N, C-alpha and C positions, 0 to 999 in steps of 0.2 A: 261068125268071126267078129271079134271086137276090132275097134279102130287101132288099138295097140298091136294086135296081131298083124294088121296090114302095114303099119309104119313104124313099129317098134325098132326094127333094125336101122332104119334111117335115123330116128331120134337118138339112138345109142351113139351115133357118130358125133352128136352134138352135146353129149352129156357132160362134157367138161366145160364149165362156164368160161374158162380161160383159153379156149381153143384159139390158135393163131389163124385168123381168117386171111392173112396175107398170102398163105400158101394154098388156099382153097380155090378151086375152079368156080368162078361166078355162075356159069351155066349150070353146074352140078348143084350148087346151093339153091338156085332158082327152081330147078326141077324137083329137088328134095322138098322144098317149101310147097310147091304145087301139090305134090303127093300127100304131104302131111295135111295141108289145108283142106283137101277134098275128103279126107278120112276122119279128121279130129272133130269132136263135138265143138260147136261154136264157143261155148264157155271156156273150154280149155285153150282154144286158139286166142280168145280174148285175153286170157291171163298172160299168155306169151307176149301178145302185142302190148299189154300194159307194162310188162317188164321193159320192153324196148322204149316205149314212150316216156316212162318214168326214170329211165337210167341216166339221162343227161349226156350220154355218150355221143349222140348225134346232134347235140345242141339242146337248148331249152325245150320244154314241152311246147311252148308257143311257136318256136321256129320250126320244129318238126311238124306241127299241125299246119303251119303256113305252107310248108313244102308239100305236104300231102294234099292240101286244098288246091295248090297250084296244079297238081296232076289229076285232080278230080274232074268228073263230068258235071254238068250243071245240076243234075239231081243229087249227086253226092255232095256237092257244095251246099245245096239247099239243106240237106239233112244235117250236115255238120254244123252249119251256122245256126240252125234251129236249136240243136242240142246245146251249143255253146251259150247262146243267148238265154235259153231257159235256165241255165245254171247260174246266171247272173242275178236272178231274182228281181226284187223290186227296183234295183238300181240299173237295170238293163236300159231303160229309156234314156237315162242321163249319159250312160257310157256310149250308147249308139249316137246320141246327139253330139257328143264330144268328138266323134269320128266322122261327123257329117252324114250319118246314116239314120236319122230320126224316122224316116218313112219306110225303112227296110221291111218291117213286118206288116205294114198296112193295118196295124191294130189287131191282127189275128194271132200273133205269136208264131206264125208260120212264115217262112221265107220262100217265095217262089223261085224256081231255078233261074229265071231270067234275071231277077234282082240279085240273086246270089252270085251270078257270073260277073256282076259289075263291081264286086268287092275285091280289093287287092289282097294278095297273100300277106303283105306287110300288115294290113289292117287286121286280118284274121290272126296273125301272130300276136298282135297286141290284145285282141279280144280273148284269145286262148290263155294268154298269161294272166289276164285279169280274172278270167273264169277260174283258173287254177288257184289263184289267191283266195277267191271267195268260197270255192268249193273244191277242195283237193280230190274228192271222189270223181271229178270230171274226167280224170285220167282213165279210170275204169269204164266210165260211161262211153267215152270216145273210143276206147279200145274195143268195146262191144260193137260199136258202130263199124269200125274198120275190120273187125273179124268177119263181118258180112261182105266185105270187099277185099278179099285176099290179093287179087291182082294189083290193086292200088297199094297194098302194104309192101309189095315187092319193090316199089320205088324208093323205099327207105335204104336199100342197099344190102350188100352181103353181110356186113357186120350185124346189122339189125336183124336180118333173117336168121342168122346163126344164133343170136341171142334169144330170139323168139323160140326157136326149136330147142335150145338148151333149157329154157324155162319149162317148156312143155315136157321135155324128157324128165326133168326133176319132179314135175307135178304127177307124171304118170308112174314114176318109180314107186 
């Protein structure tokens, strides 16, 4: 049985990208997302997350990432920051220094969870916006990261979850 056989009926409910989410039961959307996230291949889920992160409906990419960071555990914070900083390329050291974070990577390029937990969501917002300016594909990279953490994606809210499932239904059609 394919993943679409398992959740195709759920995704069909979200096939209209203009679905009015104000009349949707939040618990139902969360349950639908849980079912879809368990069944869908990670790359398909990542494409849906990318649509939500790149839409601007929940704010800028950076503000959305800052919000997700705020809800993340230390390991997730570490993984996110490591990916954002690696996308900054050779200018990463200067950008981190301008934020007072010059020793964040300890020269390894990796950020340990304890250090990541000391970074504010507002700083992550700024780093994410800078990363997107330098490398627009960071939206897809970060979407792949969050596709591995669907429980965290649920913190984006009903509208974003509906958009994710709408994109997934279009991709699967």
